[in-house]
C-alpha positions in Angstrom: 64.3 103.6 57.4 63.3 102.8 61.0 66.1 102.2 63.8 64.2 100.8 66.9 64.8 99.0 69.3 65.6 94.6 69.2 62.5 92.7 70.3 63.1 89.2 72.1 62.2 87.7 68.9 64.7 89.3 66.3 67.5 87.5 68.0 68.2 85.2 65.8 67.9 87.5 63.5 70.9 90.2 64.3 73.1 87.0 64.8 72.0 86.0 61.0 72.9 89.6 60.0 76.7 89.5 61.8 76.9 86.3 60.3 76.8 87.1 56.4 78.5 90.6 57.6 81.3 89.2 59.0 81.9 86.7 56.7 81.8 89.3 53.9 84.0 90.9 55.7 86.2 90.0 58.0 86.3 86.3 58.3 89.2 86.2 55.9 91.3 88.3 58.7 91.2 85.8 61.5 91.9 82.5 62.1 90.3 78.9 62.6 90.4 80.5 66.5 89.3 83.6 65.6 86.5 82.9 63.7 85.2 80.1 65.6 85.2 82.9 69.1 83.7 85.6 67.3 80.7 83.1 66.4 80.0 82.3 69.9 79.5 85.7 70.9 77.9 86.7 68.2 75.4 84.0 68.6 71.5 84.2 68.9 72.3 83.0 72.5 74.9 85.5 73.3 72.8 88.8 72.1 70.3 88.0 73.8 72.3 87.3 77.4 74.0 90.4 77.1 70.1 92.1 76.0 69.1 90.3 79.1 72.1 91.9 81.2 71.0 95.9 80.3 73.1 95.8 76.8 71.2 98.8 74.2 70.3 96.5 71.7 69.2 98.1 68.1 68.5 96.5 64.8 68.0 98.5 61.5 64.8 98.2 59.6 64.1 99.0 55.8 61.1 97.6 54.0 62.0 95.6 51.3 59.3 95.1 48.9 56.4 94.6 50.8 58.0 93.9 53.9 59.9 95.7 56.8 63.1 93.2 57.0 65.7 93.8 59.4 69.4 94.9 57.3 71.6 96.2 60.8 72.6 95.6 64.3 74.3 97.2 67.0 75.2 96.5 70.0 76.7 98.2 73.3 77.6 97.9 77.0 78.9 100.2 78.7 79.8 102.9 76.3 81.9 100.5 74.0 80.8 99.0 71.2 80.4 95.6 71.0 78.8 94.5 67.5 78.0 97.1 64.8 77.0 95.1 61.5 75.4 96.0 58.3 74.0 93.5 55.7 76.5 94.0 52.6 73.8 94.7 50.3 72.9 98.1 52.1 76.0 99.2 52.8 76.4 102.5 51.4 73.3 103.7 52.3 73.6 105.7 55.2 72.4 102.8 57.3 75.4 102.5 59.9 75.8 105.8 60.1 72.0 106.3 61.3 72.0 103.5 63.4 75.6 104.2 65.1 74.1 108.0 65.5 71.1 106.6 67.3 73.4 104.1 69.5 76.0 106.8 70.5 72.5 109.4 71.3 71.1 106.8 73.6 74.6 105.8 75.3 77.9 108.1 73.8 79.7 105.2 72.4 83.7 106.2 73.5 85.8 102.6 72.4 85.5 99.3 70.2 88.1 96.5 69.4 87.9 97.2 65.7 89.1 93.8 63.0 91.9 95.5 60.7 88.9 95.9 57.8 87.5 98.5 60.0 89.7 101.0 61.2 88.9 103.3 58.5 84.7 102.6 59.3 85.8 103.6 63.2 88.2 106.6 62.3 85.5 108.4 60.3 83.0 108.1 63.5 85.8 109.7 65.3 87.8 106.6 66.7 91.4 106.5 66.7 94.1 103.6 67.8 94.6 103.3 71.6 97.0 100.6 71.7 98.5 98.3 68.9 97.2 95.3 67.7 97.4 93.0 71.0 99.9 89.7 69.1 99.1 86.6 71.0 95.1 87.4 71.0 93.1 84.4 69.1 90.5 87.6 67.5 92.7 89.8 65.7 91.8 93.4 66.7 92.6 97.0 67.4 91.6 98.7 70.5 90.3 102.2 69.8 88.9 104.8 71.2 86.9 108.3 70.9 88.7 111.5 71.9 87.0 114.0 70.8 83.0 113.5 70.3 82.4 116.4 68.6 84.7 116.4 66.1 82.7 113.4 64.1 82.6 112.9 60.5 79.5 114.1 59.3 79.4 111.9 56.1 
């Protein structure tokens, strides 16, 4: 496995990783408006725009057969985790942990707006709830923050 900065010709692939993973685990927790807003936010164009503005954008690639395939993507803006996804068939193999650690080393990740199904994952990365889920937001999310970076679970 290799973690590296995204290249300009990979924005569409990164968006596809996000879409597939979102559809697999998170879309069912969102209403129609929330799904639409998230799809616009995670489009290749939006990923590229944030990259062009200086957001840290890393991919995880893994050899699959004879080729290297992108299997994960993370994007961070000013210590806030914006996007963090691994393709469903590659989850549970340490890819997310490696991707998170590489991004965190480059730019300490201090906050995230977690989807309802990912709160336990973020808790293992050292995050705690910082505010309750907003009631009137079109996208369901729970604001979380890291309070003690040294206490991150090493699993």
